[in-house]
Structures are given as C-alpha cells and as structure tokens.
C-alpha positions as CSV (number, residue, x, y, z in Angstrom):
1,X,0.2,-0.1,0.1
2,X,1.1,3.5,-0.4
3,X,0.8,6.1,2.1
4,X,-1.7,8.8,1.8
5,X,-1.1,12.3,3.6
6,X,-4.4,13.3,3.7
7,X,-6.1,13.3,7.1
8,X,-8.5,10.1,7.6
9,X,-12.3,10.7,7.5
10,X,-13.6,10.7,11.1
11,X,-15.2,7.6,11.5
12,X,-18.5,6.3,13.8
13,X,-18.5,2.7,15.3
14,X,-20.9,0.3,13.6
15,X,-23.7,-0.9,15.2
16,X,-23.2,-3.8,18.0
17,X,-19.3,-2.6,18.4
18,X,-18.0,-1.8,21.7
19,X,-16.0,1.1,21.3
20,X,-12.7,1.6,23.7
21,X,-13.4,5.4,23.9
22,X,-10.0,7.7,24.5
23,X,-11.6,8.0,28.0
24,X,-11.6,4.5,28.5
25,X,-7.7,4.6,27.6
26,X,-7.0,7.2,29.8
27,X,-8.9,5.6,32.8
28,X,-6.6,2.6,32.3
29,X,-3.4,5.0,31.9
30,X,-4.1,6.6,35.3
31,X,-4.5,3.2,36.8
32,X,-1.4,1.4,35.5
33,X,0.9,4.8,35.3
34,X,3.0,4.2,38.6
35,X,3.8,0.8,37.2
36,X,4.9,1.5,33.7
37,X,7.6,3.6,32.1
38,X,6.7,6.5,30.0
39,X,8.7,5.0,26.9
40,X,10.6,7.2,24.8
41,X,10.6,8.2,20.6
42,X,13.2,8.7,18.5
43,X,13.7,10.1,15.3
44,X,15.4,8.0,12.5
45,X,15.6,7.9,9.0
46,X,15.0,4.8,7.6
47,X,14.0,4.7,4.1
48,X,12.6,8.4,4.6
49,X,12.1,9.8,8.3
50,X,10.1,7.7,10.6
51,X,9.4,8.4,14.7
52,X,10.3,4.6,16.5
53,X,8.6,4.1,19.8
54,X,10.6,2.3,21.9
55,X,8.2,-0.2,23.7
56,X,11.1,-2.6,24.1
57,X,12.5,-0.3,26.8
58,X,9.3,-1.0,28.8
59,X,8.9,-3.1,32.2
60,X,9.8,-6.7,31.4
61,X,10.9,-6.3,28.0
62,X,8.1,-5.2,25.9
63,X,4.7,-3.3,25.8
64,X,2.7,-6.6,27.1
65,X,3.3,-5.0,30.6
66,X,0.7,-2.2,30.1
67,X,-2.0,-4.8,29.2
68,X,-1.1,-7.0,32.2
69,X,-1.2,-4.5,34.8
70,X,-4.5,-3.2,33.4
71,X,-6.1,-6.8,33.8
72,X,-4.6,-7.1,37.5
73,X,-5.5,-3.9,38.8
74,X,-8.9,-3.2,36.9
75,X,-10.2,-6.7,37.5
76,X,-10.9,-8.6,40.6
77,X,-8.3,-11.2,41.4
78,X,-9.1,-14.4,43.3
79,X,-6.7,-15.7,46.3
80,X,-5.4,-18.4,43.8
81,X,-4.3,-15.7,41.8
82,X,-3.9,-15.6,37.8
83,X,-2.9,-18.0,34.9
84,X,-2.2,-17.0,31.1
85,X,-0.9,-18.5,27.9
86,X,1.8,-16.8,25.9
87,X,4.4,-17.4,23.0
88,X,6.6,-15.5,25.6
89,X,6.3,-12.1,26.1
90,X,3.1,-11.9,27.0
91,X,3.7,-14.5,30.0
92,X,7.1,-12.7,30.9
93,X,4.8,-9.4,31.2
94,X,1.8,-11.0,33.6
95,X,4.2,-12.8,35.3
96,X,6.6,-9.3,36.2
97,X,2.9,-7.5,37.0
98,X,2.0,-10.5,39.2
99,X,5.2,-10.7,40.9
100,X,4.8,-6.9,41.7
101,X,1.8,-7.2,42.9
102,X,2.1,-10.0,45.1
103,X,-0.3,-12.1,42.8
104,X,0.4,-15.9,42.3
105,X,0.9,-16.6,38.7
106,X,1.0,-19.7,36.3
107,X,2.2,-19.1,32.9
108,X,2.1,-21.3,30.0
109,X,4.2,-21.2,27.1
110,X,5.0,-23.7,23.9
111,X,8.1,-25.6,23.4
112,X,8.6,-22.5,20.7
113,X,9.0,-19.4,23.2
114,X,12.7,-18.4,23.3
115,X,14.9,-19.4,26.1
116,X,15.2,-15.8,27.2
117,X,11.9,-15.6,27.6
118,X,11.5,-18.7,29.5
119,X,13.8,-18.1,31.8
120,X,12.6,-14.7,32.8
121,X,9.2,-16.3,33.5
122,X,10.4,-19.0,36.0
123,X,12.4,-16.4,38.1
124,X,8.8,-14.4,38.6
125,X,6.2,-17.0,38.6
126,X,5.1,-20.6,37.9
127,X,6.2,-21.9,34.6
128,X,4.6,-24.7,32.5
129,X,5.8,-25.7,29.0
130,X,2.8,-26.8,27.4
131,X,3.1,-28.0,23.2
132,X,4.5,-26.7,20.3
133,X,2.8,-23.8,19.7
134,X,0.6,-21.0,21.4
135,X,-2.8,-22.9,21.0
136,X,-1.5,-25.6,23.0
137,X,-0.3,-23.5,25.8
138,X,-3.7,-21.5,25.8
139,X,-5.5,-25.2,25.6
140,X,-3.5,-26.1,29.0
141,X,-3.8,-22.8,30.5
142,X,-7.7,-23.2,29.8
143,X,-7.9,-26.8,31.6
144,X,-5.9,-25.3,34.7
145,X,-8.1,-21.8,34.7
146,X,-11.2,-24.0,35.0
147,X,-9.8,-26.3,37.6
148,X,-8.3,-23.9,39.7
149,X,-10.8,-20.7,39.4
150,X,-7.7,-18.7,38.5
151,X,-8.1,-15.6,36.5
152,X,-7.9,-15.9,33.0
153,X,-5.0,-13.3,31.4
154,X,-6.0,-13.0,27.8
155,X,-2.6,-12.1,26.1
156,X,-4.7,-10.3,23.4
157,X,-8.2,-10.9,23.3
158,X,-9.5,-9.2,26.2
159,X,-11.1,-5.7,27.2
160,X,-8.5,-5.0,29.6
161,X,-5.7,-6.3,27.4
162,X,-6.8,-3.9,24.7
163,X,-7.1,-1.1,26.9
164,X,-3.8,-1.3,28.3
165,X,-1.7,-1.5,25.1
166,X,-3.7,1.4,24.2
167,X,-2.2,3.5,26.4
168,X,1.0,3.2,24.4
169,X,-0.8,5.2,21.7
170,X,-1.8,7.6,24.3
171,X,1.6,8.5,25.1
172,X,3.1,8.2,21.6
173,X,0.2,11.1,20.6
174,X,1.6,13.2,23.5
175,X,5.3,12.6,22.0
176,X,5.1,12.4,18.0
177,X,2.4,15.5,17.3
178,X,0.4,15.0,14.6
179,X,0.8,11.6,12.7
180,X,-0.6,10.6,9.5
181,X,0.3,6.6,9.6
182,X,1.0,3.8,12.5
183,X,2.7,0.6,11.6
184,X,1.9,-1.8,14.1
185,X,3.4,-5.5,14.3
186,X,0.1,-7.8,14.5
187,X,-0.1,-11.4,16.3
188,X,-3.6,-11.9,18.1
189,X,-4.1,-8.4,17.6
190,X,-4.3,-6.7,20.8
191,X,-1.8,-4.3,20.4
192,X,-3.4,-2.9,17.0
193,X,-7.1,-3.2,18.3
194,X,-6.0,-0.6,21.4
195,X,-3.9,1.6,18.7
196,X,-6.6,1.7,16.5
197,X,-9.0,2.5,18.8
198,X,-7.3,5.7,19.9
199,X,-6.7,6.8,16.4
200,X,-9.7,5.8,15.0
201,X,-10.0,9.3,13.7
202,X,-6.7,11.1,13.9
203,X,-4.3,8.6,11.9
204,X,-4.2,5.6,9.7
205,X,-3.0,2.2,11.0
206,X,-1.6,-0.4,9.3
207,X,-0.9,-3.6,10.4
208,X,2.0,-5.4,9.8
209,X,2.5,-9.4,9.9
210,X,5.1,-12.2,9.0
211,X,4.2,-13.9,5.9
212,X,4.8,-17.2,7.4
213,X,1.7,-15.9,10.0
214,X,-1.0,-14.2,8.4
215,X,-3.6,-13.8,11.2
216,X,-5.2,-10.2,10.5
217,X,-4.7,-11.1,6.3
218,X,-6.5,-13.8,6.5
219,X,-9.1,-12.7,8.9
220,X,-9.9,-9.5,6.8
221,X,-9.8,-11.7,3.7
222,X,-12.3,-14.3,5.1
223,X,-14.6,-11.7,7.0
224,X,-13.8,-13.2,10.6
225,X,-10.6,-14.8,12.6
226,X,-10.1,-17.6,10.7
227,X,-6.6,-20.2,11.3
228,X,-3.6,-19.1,9.7
229,X,0.0,-20.8,9.3
230,X,2.3,-20.1,12.3
231,X,5.6,-20.1,11.0
232,X,8.5,-17.3,10.7
233,X,11.2,-16.5,12.9
234,X,8.7,-14.5,14.8
235,X,6.8,-17.8,15.7
236,X,7.3,-16.8,19.6
237,X,5.6,-13.5,19.3
238,X,3.2,-13.5,16.2
239,X,1.9,-16.5,15.7
240,X,-1.4,-17.2,17.6
241,X,-3.0,-19.2,14.6
242,X,-5.8,-16.7,14.1
243,X,-6.7,-13.1,15.2
244,X,-9.0,-12.6,18.3
245,X,-12.8,-12.6,18.2
246,X,-13.0,-9.5,20.3
247,X,-9.7,-8.0,18.5
248,X,-11.5,-8.5,14.9
249,X,-14.6,-5.9,14.9
250,X,-12.3,-3.3,16.0
251,X,-9.5,-3.9,13.5
252,X,-12.6,-4.5,10.7
253,X,-13.6,-1.1,11.6
254,X,-10.5,1.0,12.5
255,X,-7.4,-0.5,10.7
256,X,-6.7,0.5,7.1
257,X,-4.7,-2.3,5.6
258,X,-2.4,-4.9,6.6
259,X,0.8,-5.7,4.9
260,X,3.1,-8.7,4.9
261,X,7.0,-9.3,5.4
262,X,9.1,-12.1,4.9
263,X,11.7,-13.4,7.4
264,X,14.5,-12.0,5.0
265,X,13.1,-8.5,5.8
266,X,12.1,-9.3,9.3
267,X,16.3,-10.0,9.9
268,X,17.5,-7.0,7.9
269,X,15.5,-4.8,9.5
270,X,16.6,-6.0,12.8
271,X,20.1,-5.8,12.0
272,X,19.6,-2.0,10.7
273,X,17.9,-1.0,13.5
274,X,21.2,-2.3,15.6
275,X,23.7,-0.8,13.4
276,X,22.0,2.4,12.6
277,X,20.8,3.2,16.1
278,X,22.1,0.3,18.5
279,X,18.5,-0.5,19.0
280,X,18.1,-4.0,20.5
281,X,14.8,-5.2,18.8
282,X,13.3,-8.8,18.7
283,X,12.3,-10.2,15.1
284,X,8.6,-9.7,16.0
285,X,9.4,-6.2,17.0
286,X,10.9,-5.5,13.7
287,X,8.2,-5.7,10.9
288,X,7.3,-2.5,11.0
289,X,10.9,-1.3,10.2
290,X,10.8,-4.7,7.8
291,X,7.6,-3.0,5.9
292,X,9.4,0.4,5.2
293,X,12.8,-1.2,4.1
294,X,11.4,-3.8,2.1
295,X,8.6,-1.6,0.6
296,X,6.1,-3.3,1.7
297,X,4.6,0.1,3.0
298,X,5.6,2.9,0.8
299,X,4.9,6.4,2.5
300,X,3.7,9.4,0.3
301,X,6.3,12.1,0.3
302,X,6.1,14.1,3.5
303,X,3.7,11.5,5.3
304,X,4.6,11.4,8.9
305,X,5.1,7.8,9.9
306,X,5.6,6.1,13.4
307,X,6.6,2.4,14.1
308,X,6.1,0.6,17.0
309,X,9.0,-1.5,18.3
310,X,7.2,-3.8,20.4
311,X,9.9,-5.8,22.8
312,X,13.5,-7.1,23.0
313,X,13.2,-10.4,25.0
314,X,15.9,-12.4,23.0
315,X,19.3,-13.5,23.4
316,X,22.0,-10.7,22.7
317,X,23.5,-13.5,20.3
318,X,20.5,-12.6,18.0
319,X,22.1,-9.1,17.1
320,X,24.7,-8.8,14.1
321,X,27.3,-6.3,14.7
C-alpha cells in the first residue's frame, strides 16, 4: 500500500461494536501509570524519516506489561491468582506484574518460546511448558483455569488487555504530535486493536505481519477470524494461529490495511535497527521497520510515519554487529 497524507475521515463505531474510547484509555492509563514506563520516541531515517516508539524499553521487555497491569489492577483477582498462556512476551509481562503486585501466577508457554523469555518467567512465576505452539499452551492454561478458579489474563483478546495496550498510543500521540500513519506488529491483534481504537479518526493504522503468520490478513480476507499458518522467525510472538474474536471487529472498523513481510526482511530490519541506532529489537518488534525497508509499505512524500518497536526479549547472540 502507498501512503496518503490526507487526514483520515472520522469514523463512527459500527452498530454492535463495543468501542474503547479515549476516556476509557485515559482511565486505564491513570491506573497503570505508577507501574509502567513512559517509553521514549526517537526520529530516524529508515527509507525516509520515521518516528520509533521504543517499547522494548518497557518493564519486562515489551509493551505487554501495559495490558498485564491493566488486567491485574482493574479486575477482581481471586486468592489463587492468575494464569496466562503466551508465546513468551505476555507471559513475561504477566509474571512481572503479578510478582510486583504480590499475586500468584502460573504461565503456560509452548516449546517455541525463546529461552530468554522462559528463563525470565521462571524467575518470577510458576512456568508450565505445554505443546509446540501458542494454541497448545492456551488449551493447557484454560484447563488449569477451569480446574483451579484462577483468573485468566488473555494475551490479546480481552478488554483490559486491549485497553492497556492502547495506552501506548496515548503516549505516542503526546510525544510525536500529529501523525499520518502508525505501523503496528500484529500477532493476535491486541496491540493493533488498542492503537486503532485510540487513533480511530486521527491517523491511519497499518498492521504488519510475517508472511509465515498472516493472522490478520487471512481474517480480513475471510471476513472473520480463521486459522492461519504459524511460522516465521517471529513465531514466539506473532503466530497465535488466529486473530482474536474481540479484536477482529475493532480492526475491521479502524485498521486501514495489513501488509506482509518475509523473514529475510525481518532479519534485515533487525540488523538495521542495531547497526543504525543500537536498538535491540526482537524479530517480532522489527516487522514495522521491515515493511518500510522492503517497500511492503511505501509512505507518500511528507507522510508522518511512526513505527512501534514492541519488545527485546531475546538472546544478545541474535544481534549482528
């Protein structure tokens, strides 16, 4: 898709869609502000000028801390605590938030979760490795939740999760000023649903996915969440099999497009971030930059573009340079 510097036409929530308003997002931010970092933004030239939101500097190494704290602070947590399934980053975030608040937590991850992420979870919470993919870990978590009465903290398809991730957009809006386009990595869709809810009438929001895990692209083509391949080097963060049921109507209403990038483009973007600005970004966090460098998304002249760098939970050996 080629960028367009025209201001988006204000959009109203379709009938039946539960919209998360800016007031809702501000209330969530007020609740979590003592527990999250206001991460910085920087301006770089990466196939043109771009603003990067450096959420890899967030507590627990990714934006997921925002949704984790929102769940734990705005919901009634039972004495037995919480449980979550994750490819890695959500698990680290829930484990961190629960540890910080003194809440028991059990985290379920698949075998594809990176050692850096599982090691961090094990330091903070009970860790269960279940199955080869996120869907396997989710099934095991749901069985434990049903048996124990623990509170489920969904990685992407929960209202509080989406509200928490939307607080990132609130900060970005204040830091970067008027934007035309925001490029957002997509796995299950909680982050892009939150960001699109915030920017619904002020900037276009573009999803970026690995071509080996096209959850949103497949859903948009089918008119609803459907199973998609779960491959790519970003499998531990951007390959949950399908986009969320709560997430999808929000993305259908407020996300302008979704583009795909190859693993080679992701690796090149990861190296470029490290070599250009010493930004350590895991593969999943590099897809927005990959879209710019590969031409999967081509901004128009003068278009004001922001990219979310979502996390850095990886081994230093993944960096080149």
